C-alpha positions in Angstrom: 21.3 -87.6 -48.0 23.4 -89.5 -50.6 26.9 -90.4 -50.1 28.2 -87.8 -52.8 26.1 -85.3 -50.8 27.6 -86.1 -47.4 31.0 -86.3 -48.7 30.9 -82.6 -50.2 29.2 -81.4 -46.8 32.4 -82.8 -45.1 34.8 -81.6 -47.4 36.2 -85.2 -48.2 36.2 -87.3 -51.5 33.6 -90.0 -51.8 35.5 -93.2 -51.8 37.0 -91.8 -48.5 33.7 -91.6 -46.7 32.1 -94.8 -48.5 35.2 -96.8 -47.4 34.5 -95.2 -43.7 31.0 -95.8 -44.0 31.5 -99.6 -45.4 34.4 -100.6 -42.6 36.7 -100.7 -44.8 38.7 -97.7 -43.2 38.7 -96.5 -39.3 37.5 -92.9 -38.3 40.2 -90.5 -37.8 40.3 -87.7 -35.7 40.0 -85.5 -38.8 36.9 -87.1 -40.0 35.5 -87.1 -36.3 36.1 -83.5 -36.2 34.2 -83.1 -39.6 31.3 -85.2 -38.4 31.2 -82.8 -35.3 31.1 -80.1 -37.5 28.7 -81.2 -39.9 26.3 -82.9 -37.7 26.8 -81.8 -33.8 27.7 -84.8 -32.6 30.5 -84.8 -30.2 34.3 -85.8 -31.5 35.2 -87.2 -28.4 32.1 -89.7 -28.7 33.0 -90.8 -31.7 36.7 -91.1 -31.0 35.4 -93.2 -27.7 33.1 -95.3 -30.1 36.0 -96.0 -32.5 38.4 -97.1 -29.8 35.8 -99.1 -27.9 34.9 -100.9 -31.2 39.1 -101.4 -32.0 39.0 -102.8 -28.5 36.6 -105.3 -29.2 38.0 -106.6 -32.6 41.5 -106.9 -30.5 40.0 -108.9 -27.9 38.2 -110.9 -30.4 41.1 -112.0 -31.7 43.2 -112.6 -28.8 43.6 -116.1 -28.9 45.5 -115.8 -32.3 48.1 -113.5 -30.6 50.8 -115.4 -29.3 53.8 -113.7 -27.7 57.3 -115.3 -26.7 57.6 -118.1 -23.5 58.5 -115.2 -21.2 56.7 -111.9 -21.8 58.5 -108.6 -22.1 56.9 -107.4 -18.7 58.4 -110.8 -17.1 61.7 -110.5 -18.0 64.3 -109.2 -15.4 67.5 -107.2 -16.2 70.1 -109.4 -14.9 72.3 -106.4 -13.9 72.1 -102.9 -13.8 74.6 -100.2 -14.9 76.2 -98.2 -11.8 74.1 -95.2 -11.3 75.6 -93.7 -8.0 79.0 -93.4 -6.6 79.2 -96.8 -4.8 83.1 -98.2 -4.2 83.4 -100.1 -7.4 84.2 -103.4 -5.5 80.9 -103.4 -3.6 79.1 -102.4 -6.9 80.9 -105.6 -8.6 79.8 -107.9 -6.2 76.1 -106.4 -6.3 76.4 -107.0 -10.1 77.8 -110.7 -9.6 74.7 -111.4 -7.1 72.0 -109.8 -9.1 73.5 -111.8 -12.5 73.5 -115.1 -10.1 69.9 -114.3 -8.9 68.8 -113.1 -12.1 67.2 -109.8 -11.0 68.2 -106.3 -11.1 70.8 -104.5 -8.6 67.9 -102.1 -7.2 66.1 -105.4 -6.6 68.5 -107.0 -4.8 69.4 -103.9 -2.5 65.6 -103.7 -1.8 65.5 -107.4 -0.9 68.4 -106.7 1.5 66.9 -103.6 3.0 63.6 -105.6 3.5 65.4 -108.4 5.2 66.9 -106.1 7.5 63.8 -104.4 8.6 62.2 -107.9 9.0 64.5 -108.7 11.3 64.4 -106.1 13.5 61.9 -106.0 16.7 60.4 -103.5 18.5 62.0 -103.6 21.4 65.1 -103.5 19.5 65.0 -100.6 17.0 67.4 -100.4 14.2 70.1 -97.7 14.2 69.2 -95.0 11.4 70.4 -96.3 8.3 73.6 -94.7 6.5 73.2 -91.9 4.0 75.7 -91.4 1.4 76.8 -88.6 -1.0 76.2 -89.3 -4.6 77.2 -86.8 -7.2 76.6 -83.8 -4.3 73.1 -85.2 -3.1 72.6 -86.7 0.4 70.3 -89.7 0.2 68.7 -91.5 2.8 69.1 -95.0 1.5 65.9 -96.2 3.6 63.8 -93.8 1.3 63.4 -95.9 -1.8 61.7 -93.3 -4.0 64.4 -90.8 -3.1 67.4 -93.5 -3.8 65.6 -94.2 -7.0 65.2 -90.5 -8.0 68.6 -89.7 -7.3 69.9 -92.9 -9.4 68.1 -91.8 -12.3 69.6 -88.6 -12.2 73.1 -89.8 -12.9 
């Protein structure tokens, strides 16, 4: 089958199919669907092949890609905005300490709770941690996930 015949069958221009066949353009979702309808090769299979090729090409050039001295995922927000009804003076002190340590308020609170829990012994159980009302929600601060959910809601 010639490129002209294949292009006609697929409903695309000859230059578009030629560019794809000669590696000058990537496989699009629409082109993959056209191949599936015309030749019976699954669109998902074709797109996985394109993705695998794209990943291999990117990995081949990985040494040429540089990022700043500190990657984004390593950066830490020096402080977090207040997201709950914590006393202003307490929040101000938490922010100042978080900024001094170059960490977030959440990480600072988590560190403090971990330290508190580590200091307890089996013979000296900790009293229940307090709860506080934040915008109508009662939150047990020992439940980190619940605490973060409430903080994110506000």
